[in-house]
C-alpha positions as CSV (number, residue, x, y, z in Angstrom):
1,M,-2.5,-19.2,26.7
2,N,-1.9,-15.5,27.3
3,E,1.6,-14.4,27.3
4,P,2.9,-11.3,28.8
5,N,5.1,-8.7,27.1
6,P,8.0,-8.1,28.4
7,P,8.5,-6.3,31.6
8,D,9.5,-2.2,31.8
9,G,9.1,-2.3,28.3
10,K,12.5,-4.4,27.8
11,A,12.7,-6.3,24.0
12,E,13.4,-9.8,24.3
13,R,15.8,-11.0,21.8
14,I,14.0,-11.9,18.4
15,D,15.3,-15.5,16.8
16,A,17.7,-15.0,13.7
17,S,15.2,-16.8,11.6
18,V,12.8,-14.3,11.6
19,W,15.0,-12.1,10.5
20,K,16.0,-14.2,7.8
21,V,12.5,-14.9,6.6
22,T,12.0,-10.7,6.6
23,V,15.1,-10.1,4.5
24,V,13.5,-12.8,2.1
25,A,10.0,-11.4,2.3
26,V,10.7,-7.3,1.6
27,M,12.9,-8.8,-1.3
28,G,9.7,-8.7,-3.3
29,P,8.0,-5.5,-2.5
30,F,11.3,-4.2,-2.7
31,M,11.7,-4.8,-6.1
32,A,8.5,-4.0,-7.2
33,Q,8.7,-0.5,-5.4
34,V,11.6,0.1,-7.4
35,D,9.8,-1.1,-10.2
36,S,7.3,1.4,-10.4
37,T,9.0,4.3,-9.1
38,V,11.5,3.9,-12.1
39,V,8.4,3.5,-14.7
40,N,6.8,6.6,-13.2
41,V,9.4,8.9,-13.5
42,S,10.3,7.3,-17.3
43,L,7.2,7.3,-18.4
44,S,7.6,10.5,-20.6
45,T,11.1,8.8,-22.3
46,L,9.2,5.4,-22.9
47,S,7.3,7.5,-24.7
48,H,8.9,9.6,-27.1
49,T,11.1,6.6,-27.7
50,L,8.9,4.2,-28.6
51,G,6.9,6.7,-30.5
52,S,3.5,6.9,-28.7
53,P,1.5,9.4,-27.1
54,I,1.4,9.9,-23.4
55,A,-2.3,8.8,-23.1
56,I,-1.0,5.0,-24.7
57,A,2.2,5.2,-22.6
58,Q,-0.1,5.9,-19.4
59,W,-1.8,2.7,-19.9
60,I,2.4,0.9,-19.0
61,V,1.3,2.2,-15.5
62,T,-2.4,1.7,-15.7
63,G,-2.4,-1.3,-17.2
64,Y,0.2,-2.8,-14.1
65,L,-2.2,-1.3,-11.1
66,L,-5.7,-2.7,-13.0
67,A,-4.1,-6.4,-13.6
68,M,-2.3,-6.2,-9.8
69,A,-6.5,-5.5,-8.8
70,L,-7.9,-8.3,-10.8
71,T,-5.5,-11.0,-9.6
72,L,-4.8,-9.8,-5.7
73,P,-8.2,-12.2,-4.1
74,L,-6.7,-15.2,-5.7
75,N,-3.7,-14.9,-2.8
76,G,-5.7,-16.4,0.1
77,W,-7.1,-19.3,-1.9
78,L,-3.6,-19.8,-3.9
79,V,-1.6,-19.8,-0.2
80,D,-4.4,-22.9,0.8
81,R,-4.1,-24.4,-2.1
82,L,-0.3,-24.2,-2.7
83,G,1.7,-23.7,0.6
84,A,3.1,-19.7,1.0
85,K,6.4,-20.7,0.1
86,R,6.1,-22.2,-3.0
87,L,3.8,-19.6,-4.0
88,Y,6.3,-16.9,-3.0
89,L,9.0,-18.7,-5.4
90,I,6.6,-19.0,-8.6
91,C,5.4,-15.4,-8.4
92,F,9.6,-14.2,-7.6
93,S,10.6,-16.1,-10.6
94,T,7.4,-15.3,-12.6
95,F,7.7,-11.6,-11.4
96,T,11.4,-11.6,-12.9
97,L,10.6,-13.4,-15.8
98,A,8.3,-10.3,-16.8
99,S,10.3,-7.9,-16.0
100,F,13.2,-9.3,-19.2
101,L,9.8,-9.6,-21.1
102,C,9.4,-5.6,-20.4
103,G,13.0,-4.7,-21.4
104,A,13.2,-7.3,-24.5
105,S,10.2,-5.2,-25.8
106,S,10.2,-4.0,-29.4
107,S,7.4,-1.7,-29.0
108,M,4.5,0.1,-27.0
109,S,1.8,-2.5,-27.1
110,L,4.4,-5.2,-26.3
111,L,5.6,-3.5,-23.0
112,I,2.2,-2.9,-22.1
113,C,1.2,-6.2,-22.3
114,A,4.5,-7.1,-20.5
115,R,3.5,-5.1,-17.7
116,V,0.0,-6.1,-17.5
117,F,1.8,-10.0,-17.0
118,Q,3.9,-8.6,-14.4
119,G,0.7,-6.9,-12.7
120,L,-0.9,-10.1,-12.7
121,I,2.0,-11.7,-10.9
122,G,2.3,-8.7,-8.3
123,G,-1.0,-8.7,-7.7
124,V,-0.6,-12.4,-6.2
125,M,2.5,-11.6,-4.6
126,A,1.8,-8.0,-2.7
127,P,0.4,-9.9,0.1
128,M,2.9,-12.4,0.8
129,T,5.3,-9.9,2.5
130,Q,3.2,-9.0,5.8
131,M,1.7,-12.4,5.9
132,M,5.2,-14.0,6.0
133,I,6.6,-12.4,9.0
134,A,3.1,-12.6,10.4
135,R,3.7,-16.6,10.6
136,V,7.2,-15.7,12.2
137,A,7.3,-13.0,14.0
138,G,4.1,-13.2,16.2
139,R,3.9,-10.6,18.9
140,H,6.9,-9.0,17.7
141,M,5.2,-8.3,14.3
142,A,5.5,-4.2,15.0
143,R,9.2,-4.3,15.9
144,V,10.1,-6.8,12.7
145,M,7.4,-4.9,10.3
146,G,9.1,-1.5,11.5
147,Y,12.4,-2.8,10.2
148,A,11.2,-4.2,7.3
149,A,9.3,-1.0,5.8
150,L,12.6,1.0,5.5
151,P,14.2,-0.4,2.6
152,I,10.5,-0.6,1.0
153,L,10.5,3.2,2.1
154,L,13.8,3.4,0.4
155,A,12.5,2.4,-3.1
156,P,10.8,5.3,-4.4
157,V,14.1,7.5,-3.4
158,L,16.3,5.1,-5.2
159,G,13.8,4.9,-8.5
160,P,14.9,8.3,-9.9
161,V,18.4,8.0,-8.9
162,L,18.5,4.8,-10.7
163,A,16.1,5.7,-13.9
164,G,18.6,9.3,-14.6
165,T,21.6,6.9,-14.5
166,I,20.2,4.0,-17.0
167,L,18.7,6.6,-18.9
168,A,21.8,9.0,-19.4
169,H,23.9,5.8,-19.7
170,A,22.3,2.9,-21.3
171,S,19.2,1.9,-23.3
172,W,15.5,2.5,-21.5
173,S,15.3,-1.6,-21.5
174,W,17.7,-1.5,-18.5
175,L,15.1,-0.2,-16.9
176,F,13.0,-3.4,-16.5
177,Y,16.5,-5.5,-16.7
178,L,17.7,-4.3,-13.4
179,N,15.1,-6.3,-11.6
180,V,16.7,-9.7,-13.0
181,P,19.7,-10.4,-10.8
182,V,17.7,-9.0,-7.9
183,G,15.0,-11.4,-8.6
184,I,17.7,-14.3,-9.0
185,A,19.2,-13.8,-5.8
186,G,15.8,-13.6,-4.7
187,V,14.7,-16.9,-6.0
188,G,17.9,-18.3,-4.6
189,L,17.5,-16.8,-1.0
190,A,13.8,-17.8,-0.4
191,T,14.6,-21.6,-1.6
192,W,16.9,-21.7,1.0
193,L,16.1,-19.3,4.0
194,L,12.1,-19.4,3.9
195,P,10.5,-22.1,6.3
196,R,8.6,-25.2,4.9
197,D,5.0,-25.0,4.8
198,L,3.9,-26.7,8.2
199,G,1.0,-29.0,8.9
200,A,-1.5,-30.1,5.2
201,L,-2.2,-27.4,2.5
202,Q,-6.0,-27.4,2.3
203,K,-7.9,-28.1,-1.2
204,R,-10.8,-25.7,-0.8
205,P,-12.4,-26.0,-4.4
206,F,-12.0,-22.5,-6.8
207,D,-15.0,-20.3,-6.2
208,F,-15.5,-19.3,-10.0
209,F,-19.0,-17.4,-9.3
210,G,-16.9,-15.8,-6.3
211,F,-14.0,-14.5,-8.5
212,A,-16.1,-13.3,-11.3
213,L,-17.7,-11.0,-8.9
214,I,-14.5,-9.3,-6.8
215,S,-12.0,-9.8,-9.3
216,P,-13.7,-7.2,-12.0
217,G,-15.7,-5.9,-9.3
218,L,-12.6,-4.6,-7.9
219,V,-10.9,-3.6,-11.2
220,A,-14.0,-1.6,-12.4
221,L,-14.7,0.4,-8.7
222,I,-10.9,1.3,-8.8
223,D,-10.9,2.2,-12.5
224,G,-14.0,4.2,-12.1
225,L,-13.0,6.1,-8.8
226,Q,-9.4,7.0,-10.6
227,N,-11.9,8.4,-13.6
228,S,-14.8,9.1,-11.9
229,T,-15.4,12.8,-13.4
230,R,-16.6,11.5,-16.7
231,V,-19.4,9.2,-17.7
232,Q,-17.7,6.4,-18.1
233,G,-15.9,6.6,-15.0
234,F,-19.2,6.8,-12.9
235,A,-21.1,4.2,-14.8
236,L,-17.6,1.7,-14.1
237,L,-17.9,3.1,-10.1
238,L,-21.7,2.1,-10.3
239,A,-20.5,-1.1,-11.9
240,G,-17.9,-2.1,-9.1
241,A,-20.1,-1.4,-6.5
242,L,-22.6,-3.5,-7.4
243,L,-20.6,-6.3,-8.8
244,L,-18.2,-5.9,-4.8
245,A,-22.1,-5.7,-3.3
246,A,-23.4,-9.0,-5.4
247,F,-20.1,-10.8,-3.8
248,V,-20.1,-10.3,-0.2
249,W,-23.9,-11.8,-0.4
250,H,-22.8,-14.6,-2.2
251,S,-19.7,-15.1,0.2
252,A,-22.0,-14.8,3.6
253,R,-24.2,-17.4,2.1
254,K,-21.7,-19.7,0.9
255,G,-19.3,-19.2,4.2
256,A,-15.9,-20.9,4.2
257,A,-16.0,-21.9,0.2
258,A,-15.9,-18.5,-1.0
259,L,-13.0,-17.2,-2.4
260,I,-12.9,-15.0,0.4
261,D,-14.8,-15.3,3.6
262,V,-16.5,-12.1,4.6
263,R,-17.5,-13.4,7.7
264,I,-13.9,-12.4,8.6
265,F,-15.2,-9.1,9.6
266,A,-17.5,-10.1,12.2
267,D,-14.5,-10.4,14.2
268,R,-14.5,-6.8,15.8
269,V,-10.7,-6.4,16.1
270,F,-10.3,-7.4,12.6
271,S,-12.5,-5.5,11.0
272,T,-11.3,-2.0,13.0
273,A,-8.0,-3.2,12.2
274,A,-9.3,-3.0,8.4
275,A,-10.7,0.2,8.9
276,T,-8.2,1.3,10.0
277,Q,-5.9,0.3,7.0
278,F,-8.6,2.1,4.7
279,F,-8.0,5.4,6.1
280,T,-4.1,5.3,6.9
281,N,-3.7,3.9,3.0
282,G,-6.2,7.0,2.3
283,L,-4.2,9.4,4.1
284,L,-1.1,8.2,2.3
285,F,-2.1,8.8,-1.1
286,G,-4.6,11.8,-0.1
287,R,-1.5,13.6,0.7
288,Q,0.6,12.4,-1.9
289,L,-2.2,14.3,-4.9
290,V,-2.8,17.4,-2.5
291,V,0.7,18.4,-0.6
292,P,2.4,18.9,-4.0
293,L,-0.2,20.7,-6.2
294,F,-1.1,23.0,-2.8
295,L,3.0,23.7,-3.0
296,I,3.6,24.0,-6.8
297,A,-0.1,25.5,-8.2
298,G,-0.9,27.2,-4.9
299,C,2.4,28.8,-3.5
300,Q,4.8,29.2,-6.7
301,M,7.0,26.7,-5.7
302,S,9.7,25.4,-8.0
303,V,9.0,21.5,-8.5
304,E,12.5,21.1,-7.2
305,H,12.1,23.1,-4.0
306,A,8.3,21.6,-3.5
307,G,10.2,17.9,-3.9
308,W,12.8,18.8,-0.8
309,L,9.8,19.6,1.3
310,I,7.4,16.8,0.3
311,A,10.9,14.4,1.2
312,A,10.5,15.6,4.8
313,T,7.4,13.2,5.4
314,G,9.0,10.0,3.8
315,V,12.0,11.3,6.6
316,G,9.3,11.6,9.4
317,M,8.1,7.8,8.2
318,M,11.6,6.5,8.2
319,C,12.7,7.9,11.4
320,S,9.0,6.7,13.1
321,F,9.1,2.9,11.8
322,P,12.3,1.4,13.8
323,L,11.0,3.0,16.9
324,L,7.5,1.1,16.4
325,G,8.0,-1.8,18.0
326,F,9.3,-1.0,21.0
327,L,6.7,2.0,21.4
328,T,4.3,-0.8,20.8
329,E,5.5,-3.4,23.0
330,R,5.8,-0.7,26.2
331,Y,2.3,1.0,25.3
332,G,0.4,-1.2,23.5
333,C,-1.4,-0.8,19.8
334,R,-4.0,1.4,20.6
335,A,-2.0,4.0,21.7
336,V,0.7,4.4,19.2
337,A,-1.9,4.1,16.4
338,A,-4.4,6.7,18.0
339,G,-1.0,8.6,18.7
340,G,0.0,8.7,15.0
341,A,-3.4,9.5,14.0
342,L,-3.3,12.7,16.4
343,L,0.3,13.4,15.6
344,A,-0.7,13.6,11.8
345,T,-3.7,15.1,12.2
346,L,-1.8,17.6,13.6
347,G,0.9,17.9,10.6
348,T,-2.0,17.9,8.3
349,S,-4.2,20.9,9.8
350,S,-1.6,23.1,9.8
351,F,-2.0,23.6,6.2
352,V,-5.4,24.8,7.0
353,W,-4.4,27.7,8.8
354,M,-1.5,28.3,6.8
355,I,-3.6,28.7,3.7
356,E,-5.9,31.4,6.4
357,Y,-3.0,33.0,7.6
358,R,0.2,33.2,5.9
359,F,2.6,30.3,4.8
360,S,5.9,29.3,5.6
361,P,8.7,27.1,4.2
362,A,9.7,26.2,7.8
363,V,6.2,25.3,9.0
364,A,5.1,23.3,5.9
365,L,8.6,21.3,6.5
366,V,8.1,20.9,10.3
367,S,4.3,19.5,9.5
368,L,5.3,17.4,6.7
369,F,8.0,15.3,9.1
370,L,5.3,15.1,11.7
371,A,2.5,14.3,9.4
372,G,5.7,11.7,8.0
373,A,5.9,10.4,11.8
374,G,2.6,10.2,12.5
375,Q,1.5,7.9,9.5
376,G,4.2,5.9,10.0
377,T,2.8,4.9,13.9
378,I,-0.5,4.2,12.3
379,S,-0.4,1.2,9.8
380,I,2.0,-1.6,11.3
381,P,0.3,-1.6,15.1
382,S,-2.8,-2.1,13.4
383,I,-1.8,-5.2,10.8
384,T,0.1,-6.3,14.4
385,A,-3.3,-6.7,16.0
386,A,-5.6,-7.9,12.9
387,Y,-3.3,-10.7,12.4
388,A,-3.2,-11.5,16.3
389,S,-6.7,-11.7,16.6
390,I,-6.9,-14.7,13.8
391,P,-6.2,-18.2,13.7
392,K,-3.5,-19.6,11.8
393,A,-6.1,-21.7,9.6
394,R,-8.1,-18.5,8.5
395,L,-4.4,-15.9,7.9
396,A,-4.3,-16.4,3.9
397,V,-7.9,-15.2,3.7
398,A,-7.6,-12.2,6.4
399,N,-4.0,-11.5,4.7
400,T,-6.2,-10.9,1.3
401,A,-9.1,-9.3,2.7
402,L,-6.9,-7.0,4.9
403,N,-5.4,-6.0,1.8
404,I,-7.9,-5.2,-0.4
405,A,-9.4,-2.9,2.1
406,Q,-5.5,-1.3,2.1
407,R,-6.0,-0.6,-1.5
408,I,-9.3,0.5,-1.7
409,G,-8.5,3.1,0.3
410,G,-6.0,5.4,-1.6
411,P,-8.3,5.8,-4.6
412,V,-11.2,6.6,-2.6
413,A,-9.5,9.2,-0.5
414,T,-8.0,10.9,-3.8
415,T,-11.3,10.3,-5.8
416,L,-12.7,12.9,-2.7
417,L,-9.9,14.9,-2.8
418,A,-9.8,15.6,-6.7
419,L,-13.8,16.4,-6.8
420,V,-13.6,18.8,-3.8
421,L,-10.4,20.8,-5.3
422,S,-12.3,20.7,-8.7
423,L,-15.3,22.3,-6.8
424,T,-13.4,25.2,-5.2
425,M,-11.6,25.5,-8.7
426,A,-14.6,26.0,-10.3
427,H,-15.5,29.1,-7.5
428,P,-16.3,32.0,-10.1
429,A,-14.8,34.0,-7.1
430,L,-11.4,32.3,-8.4
431,H,-11.6,33.7,-11.7
432,A,-11.0,37.2,-10.8
433,A,-7.9,37.3,-9.1
434,S,-4.9,34.3,-9.5
435,V,-5.6,31.0,-8.2
436,G,-3.3,31.1,-5.3
437,P,-3.4,28.7,-2.0
438,R,-7.6,29.6,-1.5
439,P,-8.9,26.6,-3.1
440,F,-6.9,24.1,-1.0
441,F,-8.5,25.2,2.5
442,W,-11.3,22.8,1.8
443,P,-9.2,19.7,0.3
444,F,-7.0,19.9,3.4
445,V,-10.3,20.5,5.6
446,L,-11.5,16.9,4.1
447,L,-7.3,15.3,4.8
448,A,-7.8,16.7,8.6
449,V,-11.0,15.0,8.7
450,L,-10.0,11.9,7.0
451,H,-6.7,11.8,9.8
452,L,-9.4,12.0,12.5
453,L,-11.5,8.8,11.0
454,A,-8.4,7.1,11.1
455,F,-7.6,8.5,14.9
456,A,-11.1,6.7,15.6
457,T,-11.0,3.6,14.2
458,A,-7.6,3.4,15.7
459,M,-9.1,4.0,19.5
460,R,-11.5,0.7,18.6
461,L,-8.6,-1.2,18.7
462,P,-7.4,-3.4,21.4
463,P,-5.0,-1.7,24.2
464,R,-2.2,-4.5,24.0
465,I,-1.6,-7.7,22.2
466,Q,-1.6,-10.1,24.9
467,R,-1.1,-13.4,23.0
468,E,0.9,-15.3,20.5
469,P,-0.9,-15.3,17.9
470,E,-1.9,-18.5,16.6
471,A,-0.3,-18.0,13.0
472,A,3.2,-17.6,14.5
473,R,3.2,-21.2,16.4
474,P,4.5,-23.9,14.8
């Protein structure tokens, strides 16, 4: 039954139980984001302290990311099999144990193994937040997710501060031990506050063949994209694409018995939302690649100065997230997501103008703020539309499929942008003088085109969510 939106854009009161679930659901990604940021900042210190070259130490990060990709497809099947609350408790407690094992590692090899173990758990845990909020928030998901995203955005800001403080006053092991008290508190709160799983669990058999196709396929695709300029990387990229294509064929034949039923993409709203998520994540990672390089290498800006400018993007996102519920309920998913994409396009396109004419730190500051504010309004309305289009029985599989689309978008965008940048940097005319900002013209043009593609997909979202999603109904 359709339920109209509140008149005149007035916000309805959200039950306190929704906020309790949201607090618990956010603790997992917050802990994982802090953990990843702290490790990235401390990589050189870990390399020096444990006596390993940086090429080996890099596997602390790479191993974690690839392990996440390996287990991400399992989420939907495990939720159906174990229930969302039980699976979240298992993942949260095991991720905490893995953090302790990382801190207790006595060598680089043990630390890498512990991080891979942590990544395997993180891959299953990563999609849980969206799904648990979708189950209880209903049509208010945009408003709830807008506030829920704020602590996750704060994690990359807190990470460097925590890393610097720990390395100045304590052993590197505390980079990982700091997760332990958070994890213990999170498990206790999850046990107390998360609702029990209603209804019978789905005891569908495990799709071994599908898992053997999609999980190695995702790992090969992501690793191949990150190393696409090398022969081995291209071979991995091709192998990953073939494995994923084989999985699509297998899933289409097997239907609901497949690990992930790809027929879910036949739903126009869901497939549109998934495409929007793909491009949105690509924009986020693409901007993180191109903008710092442009400011530091192209404009000869100091790292500190560039860092302050880039922070404007995060500030813009943090300003837009709390407004998402009001904006979505008043203007609808399509208008908010498409408007955000256009705003982000404007913020990005100004860099093309500055490369052609004159760079201005003030214009760059405003542009990055606008790009962040626009970026922040694309993702959550499209996620809300996706979950509203899916019946409760398919929510777990839909959640996994949506997260896979998100995570592939980043490597695809950064690979394309890195390729274009390497081609422009290799142009003979650039060897006659200092590099300057000119090589970044076409990468920013490509980034603007990706924004327009996000706008095009957002324009195909439904104007409004007129019904309470089945996934949120008891």
